[in-house]
C-alpha positions, 0 to 999 in steps of 0.5 A: 500500500502506498504511503499517505502524503501531504498535498504540498509535496513538490516535484524533485526538480523544483527549488524548495526552501527547507525549514532550517535553510536560509534560502528563499526567506533569507529576508532582506530585513534580516528577519529570522526564520523560525523552524517548526519541526514535523516528526510524524503524520500525527502532528499535522493537526486538524486546523482547528474547528471549521468556521463557516464562510461568512460567519462573524468572528471576534478574536479574544485577547489570547488569540490576538496575542497568539497571532501577533507572535505568529507573524511579523506584522508591519505598521500598515497591518494595525487594526486587522487583529482587533476588527470583527472578521468574516472568513471568505472561505471554509475549508471542508475536508473530504474523508479519504481524500483530503484532511485538514491540517495545522498549515496553510498555503499562502501565495504572494501576489505577483507583480501585476497583482500587486500593482493593482493592489497598490493602485486600489489603496490609492497610492500615487504612482506618478513620480515625475511631471508629464514632460514633453520632448526628449525628456519624456521617455527618461521620465517615464522610465524613472517613474516605472522603476520607482513603481517596480521598487514599491512593488518589490518592497511590498512583496518582500514585506509580504514574505517577511510577515510569514517568516516566523510561522514558516514551514516550507517555501517554494520559490518557483511560485512564491508560495509558503506553507505556514503554521497556524497558531494554536487555538485559532481556526484555519479560516480565521488565520486565512482571513487575517492574512488576506486582509493585508491585501498582499496575498493572491490566496490563502488555502489549506495545506491539505493532508492528501490521500493517494488516489487509487489506493492499491494493495501490495498483494502479488496476485492483485494485478490478476484480479481484473475486476478491481480496476477503475473501469470496472467495480473501482475498488481502489477509489473505495479503498482511498476512503476505507478498506473495511474494518475487522469489526464488520463480519461477512458470513459465508454460508457455503461448503466451509472455509480453508481454516489454514489459508494464509490469506484467510486465517487471520480474518476468521471468527468462530462459525457454525455448521447448520447441517449438524446444528453445531457451532464451531466453538462446540465442535462444529466442522466449518473447514472446507474439506468438501470441494473448495467452493466456500474458500473461493467465495470467502476470498472473493469477498474478504481475502486479507489485503495489503499483506504481501500475500496472494489476492485482495478481497473487496474489503481488506480487513473484514472478518470472515465467519465460516457457516458450513451448510452442507456435508455432501461432497458436491456441496449441495445443500437444503434451502432450509439449512442454507437459510438457517445458517444465514440467520445464525450468522446474522444473529451472531453479528455478521453484517453481510450474509452471502449465500452462493446457491440457488433458491433466491426466488423462494418465499423462504428466502424472503422470510429469512431476508426479512429476519436478517434485515430487521437485525440491521444486516443484509442477505445476498444471494447468487442468481444462478448460472444456467441462463434461466429466467427464474428470478420471478420474485422481487424480494425487497430484503434480499439482494440477488446478484447476476454476473458481468464479464471482463468486457463489462457486459451481462453474461448470457448464462446469468439468470434473469427476472424481476428479482435481479438487483444488480450484476457484479464480476463473475468470470475468471475471478482469481481467489483463494482455494481450499489447498492454501493456493489460488485459482480462477473461477467463474459463476454468479457464486462469486458475483454475490460475495463481491457484492456482499463485500461491497455492501459491507464496505459501504456500511464501513464508510458510513456506519450511521446508514441503515441496511436499507440505505446501504443497499439503496446506495450500492444499487443507486450507484451502479453503472447501467449496462442494459436498458436505462434504469432497472431491467430484468437482466442486470437489475440496476446495473454493474456495481461501482464500489468506488462511487458507492463508498463516496456516496455513503460519505458525501451523499448520492453522486448520481440519481435517476430522473426525476431530479427535484429540489425545493430547498425546504431545509436551511442547508443545501441537500446532497444533490449539489456538489462542487460549490465555488464561493459561499453558495447556501440555502437562504430565506432572504428571497422574496415570495418564494414559490414554495417554502421559506428557502431557496438557493442563493448565489452571489458575486461569482459563485457557482454550483452544480448538481450531482449526476443524473441518469437522463439516458432513460429519456432516449430521445423522448421529451424531457424538461428542465425547470426552476424559479429564479429571482435577482436582487441587488444585481447590477444591470447587465450582470447575469446568471449562466445556466449550463448542462453537461453536454455528452460531446462538448462538456459544459454547454450554456442552456441560458444566460439570464441577464439582470435589468438592474431592478430588484424582483419582488417575485420569482420568475419561472424558467422552463426548457426542453431537455437538450438531446445531448444532455440525455446521457447518464452523467447529465448535470446542471450548473448555475454560475453567477457573473457578478461583481460583489457579495450583494449581487444575489440570485435566488433559485428555487424548485429545480426540476428535471424530468420526463415530459408527459404533458401539462397539468394545472396550473399551467402558466408561461411568462415567456422569460425563457423564450417560447418553449416548443413542445412543453408550452407551445405546440406551434408558434409564429410568435417572437419572444421580445423585450420591446413591450412597455411595463411587462407584468412579469420580468421583461419578456412577452410574446409578439404576434404581428400581421396574421401570426398565430400561436397554439399552446401545448395540451393541458390536462383539465379532465377533473378540475377541483374548482372553476377553471380560469383562462388568464392572459395579459395583452398590449397592442402597439401600431394596431389600427382601430378595428383590428383584433386579437382572436383568442380561442380554445379547443373543445372536447371534440377537437374543434376550435371555439372563440373565447373572445376577440380583443379589438384595438381602438387605434391607440398604442397601449403603454401597459398590459391589460389583464384578461380573465375568463372562465374556461367553458365546460366544453373545453374540459378534457385531457387536450385543452389548449389555447390559440392566439391569432393576430388579425392585422394586415401589416408587420408593425401591427404588434400584439404583445401577450404575457402571463398566459395561464390555465388555472383555478386561481383568480388574480386580483391586481393591486391598484396602480400607483406609479408615483409611490416609489417608496411603496408605502401607499402614500405620496409625499416628499419621500417619493419625490426624493426617491424619484430624483435620486433614481433619475440622477443615477439613471435607475430604470425605476425613473424611466417612467415612460419606458422609452429607455431614456432619462429626460424631461418626459419622465419628469413630466410623467412622474409629476402627472402621476404624482398629481393624480394621487393613489387610487 
């Protein structure tokens, strides 16, 4: 097994500054370099208690004194230690991958970054007058030289500050590993150093596990199935190799009690044929045919002992349960199951039965008994190519076989009872003569799975047996039809992914993906956050619950993987609700998906208009064809400039599309979505209408264009159904109209209403609400809008189209009440003047995109009119 190493280990050809050297930090100031010895892995420490990003922290006198002694502070740093701190980052460990230490990596800003820093602090880089003639170039050179001197001096000051705490320095990148003073968290120390303005970053000097941990067993290379492209046990071993307190019961022909790769792992067993425990004289030795020894080694041969092969778990205990005294190894189902229950009763977590009989009701009963004890029963599917696994027991894990090509093998039994497949051909394992053999069959797929289940349990012992089985099956790699099928169940087991999921939450799920952010913390359905992405209750009027997901500044986050191949080219949808507050005009939220060919691909870019939204806006997209694969992910990225640029996201949904149900609504903020919302459309999504009721977009019909909605199921409404839409016309001659129709239950189009233009351009949308006629009730209810004009500039704008049981009552309009307190007074005038001077969109009263006399005039007119 490879030794564990810290992440700061550098390549041998790079210059390194050791603790006792006077190399890189033989500082110009003459500061001494403190030596901090590290004698063994244990003193690496844990970086103190984790502090959440954004938390407010005040240092006590002892902590301030410790920090004052730990670093060489300059007069410019005065006040940093006495202020309330808010760490900008939190260092979250990943068990089995990276662990916190008492050291930080600190990177000094390079020359260009330091010039920007000094300029931002208001330092004047002009050192000579702007000369003309022949002296101009010389003056510029002198000025630049002085700038460089200032920058070099500041960089040296940054290094000097770190000298007392130095562990190791790296001259090639101007980076330093420094000791965190005792009693202070890593996040607080990192924030203090970042506040000096001298460092590009301060990050944890992680203690890193080697990836793909491999044992030193000489035959490991012959065990093809452990590879990353198969069940990927090395990735699991990075996190856990199993524990001796976890027992795997092998209900079989016995186990070779003297085998060098098994003996040290054995615990007392049982002979169910003789009803005699080993400690009472029961024979559990594999003196029949060797089947049990091969099974035991597949699950739990001792690993990293320099001997033979490696089991799925290196350190498990093995409980031999002999269920046959016949040389062929055949056994009565009752004795197999009695032995299985005995094993569970006596502490075995995974109980393996590499026999037929899994579909019998007796297996279900014993499986229920074992699961009630918090343990798991595993059965082999069989090797005769029969479709005989006809019962899907929820408390028995039934395993078929895969081959070296990573496909289902034709002789592996099938049926609805199959839960998964695992390697079952050319399995190298322990035999009963003290040696090793190759073997084939679901008899070995089953113990490999039993070992995997035990490894998932050891990765997170808090999980229930049901949860352990779910995690293993959910993390399988699909090998036949998407989802569960009768050949491979949920697919071929992926032990590396399963163990990671046990620790960090599921890394892959089936459709649908749903998150309504109902809790105060983000669910495990989100991964790889950048910045301080969090669940927040600061959004206004969330569509459901009190929380939504908040991104600000340049935060980013992505979903776990989604098995979207099940869509197989059929329609699917991606939807969410979004709101922006404090986001400057032009800043955006980018929504991406993981394209099967190109990787991250933009689904939409949502641009802020600079105003604070008071409602969430629904966005809905047709599932991209190149997103229909089993590593589909969704990513949100804020493109802002500071922590006040808040985007709130709620009710994220990804699913197959089978039709619309009530309430159905479209505000056109995501354009005109074919299939999902609109069956056919000649309309254009536009932001040209005035005073749109929701967001900035609406649908535009001109001339004689038409748009027809997708079907909405209105078969059994719970109450009266309303059809709602808002319209605005511009450039439409008097008498020309917009025809609104519904489709009745015979499939014929009927007039709902005709909206006629008076020839005057409208500056706002008009709300229309009509009851849906009874004749429209059915599974294929639809609306159709048709412009009845004769020119391209006959513009009908349509927004907020809905079929719903909800009746909307618009609040009285009082456009001059800019403070929103229901009163018109000096404060509204002041708010208008402030917004007007700042060219805030709220001051563009007439909505023409300009800020001029006409806006002032319109405001005064509205103010004089008062509130209704």
